[in-house]
C-alpha positions as CSV (number, residue, x, y, z in Angstrom):
1,M,117.2,3.3,130.0
2,L,116.1,0.1,132.3
3,G,113.1,1.3,133.2
4,M,112.0,3.0,129.9
5,G,112.6,-0.8,129.0
6,F,110.3,-1.6,131.4
7,V,107.8,0.6,130.9
8,S,107.9,0.4,127.6
9,A,108.0,-4.0,127.7
10,G,104.8,-3.8,129.9
11,A,103.3,-1.6,127.1
12,Y,103.7,-3.9,124.3
13,A,102.6,-7.1,126.9
14,Q,99.2,-4.6,127.3
15,T,98.8,-4.0,124.0
16,D,99.2,-8.5,123.1
17,D,96.7,-8.5,126.2
18,Q,94.5,-6.2,124.4
19,H,94.8,-8.7,120.8
20,I,94.1,-12.1,122.6
21,S,91.2,-10.6,124.4
22,S,89.7,-9.2,121.3
23,D,90.2,-12.7,119.9
24,E,88.2,-14.3,122.8
25,Q,85.8,-12.3,122.4
26,L,85.1,-12.7,118.8
27,D,84.7,-16.4,119.4
28,R,82.4,-16.2,121.8
29,Q,80.2,-13.8,119.7
30,P,81.2,-15.4,116.7
31,N,78.4,-14.3,114.3
32,K,80.5,-10.7,114.1
33,H,82.5,-10.2,111.8
34,N,84.5,-7.1,111.0
35,G,82.3,-5.0,113.3
36,A,79.2,-6.2,110.8
37,D,76.6,-7.8,112.6
38,G,75.6,-11.7,111.0
39,L,72.8,-13.8,111.3
40,F,71.7,-14.7,115.0
41,I,72.8,-11.8,117.0
42,P,70.8,-12.7,120.2
43,N,67.3,-10.5,120.9
44,N,68.2,-8.9,117.1
45,L,65.3,-8.9,114.8
46,N,65.3,-8.9,111.4
47,I,62.9,-8.9,107.7
48,E,64.0,-11.3,105.3
49,F,63.1,-11.4,101.7
50,S,64.1,-14.1,99.7
51,G,63.2,-16.4,96.4
52,Q,62.2,-20.4,95.7
53,F,61.9,-22.7,92.6
54,L,60.8,-26.2,94.0
55,V,60.0,-29.4,91.8
56,E,57.7,-32.6,92.8
57,A,60.8,-34.9,92.8
58,W,58.5,-38.4,94.1
59,D,55.4,-39.7,95.6
60,L,53.3,-38.4,92.1
61,N,49.7,-38.1,92.1
62,L,47.7,-36.9,89.3
63,T,49.8,-34.6,87.2
64,K,53.4,-33.2,88.6
65,E,54.1,-29.8,89.8
66,T,56.6,-27.1,89.7
67,L,56.1,-24.4,92.4
68,L,57.8,-20.8,92.1
69,G,57.4,-17.9,94.8
70,G,58.4,-14.9,97.2
71,T,58.1,-15.1,100.9
72,V,58.9,-12.4,103.5
73,A,59.8,-13.4,107.4
74,L,60.3,-11.7,110.4
75,G,62.5,-13.0,112.8
76,Y,63.9,-12.9,116.0
77,S,66.9,-14.7,117.5
78,L,66.4,-15.8,120.7
79,S,70.3,-16.7,121.0
80,D,73.4,-16.6,119.2
81,R,72.4,-20.3,117.9
82,V,68.4,-20.4,117.7
83,Q,65.7,-17.9,115.5
84,L,62.3,-18.2,115.6
85,N,60.8,-16.8,112.2
86,T,57.6,-16.7,110.9
87,E,57.3,-16.4,107.2
88,F,54.3,-15.6,104.9
89,S,54.5,-17.3,101.5
90,L,53.3,-16.8,98.3
91,L,54.0,-19.8,95.5
92,H,52.8,-20.2,92.0
93,V,52.1,-24.1,91.8
94,K,52.3,-25.0,87.8
95,H,50.6,-28.6,87.3
96,D,52.0,-30.3,83.6
97,T,48.0,-30.2,82.6
98,S,48.7,-26.3,82.3
99,N,46.2,-25.5,85.7
100,E,47.5,-22.6,87.3
101,V,47.2,-22.1,91.2
102,L,47.9,-19.9,93.6
103,V,49.4,-20.8,97.4
104,P,48.9,-18.0,100.0
105,A,51.2,-20.1,103.2
106,I,52.3,-19.0,106.6
107,S,54.5,-21.5,108.2
108,P,56.9,-20.5,111.8
109,I,60.6,-21.3,110.5
110,V,62.9,-22.6,113.6
111,R,66.7,-22.4,112.5
112,W,70.0,-23.1,114.0
113,R,72.8,-22.0,113.4
114,S,75.8,-25.7,113.8
115,Q,78.1,-23.8,112.8
116,T,80.3,-20.5,111.3
117,H,83.5,-20.0,109.6
118,G,84.4,-16.2,109.6
119,P,80.9,-13.9,107.9
120,V,79.8,-17.6,106.9
121,S,77.0,-19.0,109.8
122,V,75.7,-22.9,108.5
123,F,72.2,-23.3,109.9
124,W,69.6,-26.0,109.7
125,E,65.5,-25.1,109.6
126,I,62.2,-26.5,110.5
127,G,58.8,-25.4,110.3
128,P,54.8,-26.5,110.0
129,G,52.4,-23.8,108.3
130,I,49.2,-24.0,107.0
131,S,47.8,-22.2,103.0
132,Y,44.4,-21.8,101.6
133,A,45.0,-21.9,97.8
134,T,43.0,-19.9,94.5
135,N,42.2,-23.7,93.8
136,E,42.0,-27.3,94.7
137,V,45.9,-28.3,94.9
138,P,47.4,-30.4,93.8
139,V,43.7,-31.2,91.5
140,G,41.6,-33.7,93.3
141,G,42.7,-32.3,96.6
142,T,41.1,-29.3,98.6
143,R,42.0,-25.0,98.6
144,F,43.0,-25.8,102.3
145,N,46.2,-28.1,103.1
146,Y,48.9,-28.4,105.6
147,V,52.2,-27.5,104.9
148,F,55.6,-29.0,106.1
149,Q,58.6,-27.6,105.1
150,V,62.6,-28.8,106.0
151,G,66.3,-28.1,105.1
152,G,69.1,-26.3,105.5
153,G,71.6,-23.2,104.3
154,M,74.1,-20.6,105.6
155,S,73.7,-17.2,105.3
156,Y,76.8,-14.9,104.6
157,I,77.6,-10.9,106.3
158,F,77.8,-8.9,103.1
159,S,77.3,-5.5,105.3
160,S,77.1,-4.1,109.1
161,G,73.0,-4.9,109.2
162,I,72.6,-6.8,106.1
163,N,72.7,-10.6,105.5
164,L,72.8,-13.0,102.3
165,I,70.6,-16.3,102.7
166,G,69.9,-19.2,100.6
167,G,69.4,-22.8,101.4
168,L,67.5,-26.1,100.5
169,R,64.7,-27.2,101.5
170,W,61.9,-30.0,101.1
171,L,58.0,-29.1,101.1
172,H,54.8,-31.1,101.7
173,L,51.8,-29.7,101.3
174,S,48.8,-32.4,101.8
175,N,45.5,-31.5,103.6
176,N,45.9,-34.7,106.0
177,S,43.1,-37.1,105.0
178,L,40.6,-34.1,106.5
179,N,38.1,-35.1,103.9
180,G,39.2,-38.5,104.0
181,R,42.0,-40.5,102.3
182,D,40.5,-40.5,98.6
183,K,40.6,-36.7,98.6
184,N,44.5,-36.2,100.2
185,P,46.7,-36.3,97.1
186,D,49.9,-34.3,98.4
187,I,52.9,-32.4,97.3
188,Q,56.2,-33.4,97.8
189,A,59.3,-31.2,96.8
190,V,62.6,-30.0,96.5
191,G,64.2,-26.9,95.6
192,I,66.9,-23.8,96.8
193,Y,65.7,-20.3,97.7
194,V,68.0,-17.7,97.6
195,G,66.9,-14.3,99.7
196,W,68.3,-11.2,101.9
197,V,68.3,-10.2,106.1
198,I,68.1,-7.4,107.0
199,G,68.7,-6.4,110.7
């Protein structure tokens, strides 16, 4: 009986150790939750689809713009905190004068995870880019422009290999005075984006 008691106690202790070890392992990999993959898994490739809406908020020029469009991004997680995305976007820019322009752009976006709470990860992001529009944008500007974006967001583990994503962004668009200071109106817009990530 005494021997059986020692065996039972040892088995209980081993089970408890395995539970602690599992918890510790989860802490080391905070982007794993209930067996599902998170957004920041090291050496992981993914593809992101999102839609965004932005409004020019300040530094107004001759017109005020609203921007509506979608993005497709190819992402690679360098670590459990840093992700590099190549983002392809197509924005429909509408001026309050009814002039409308399509702005395709490409931007490398760097994201870094600041914290994780269960299936939710909070991150910051930043990246420059270039664009070439179907017409001058803003009015009085040029078709070629530089793009700069910065913001933050959250991802949520929806299921294994699928994450919901959303965030706030500030977008700057201008030609950086390539054709002179008098032909360099800009867009300073803020807005939101939502989408999902596969991979």
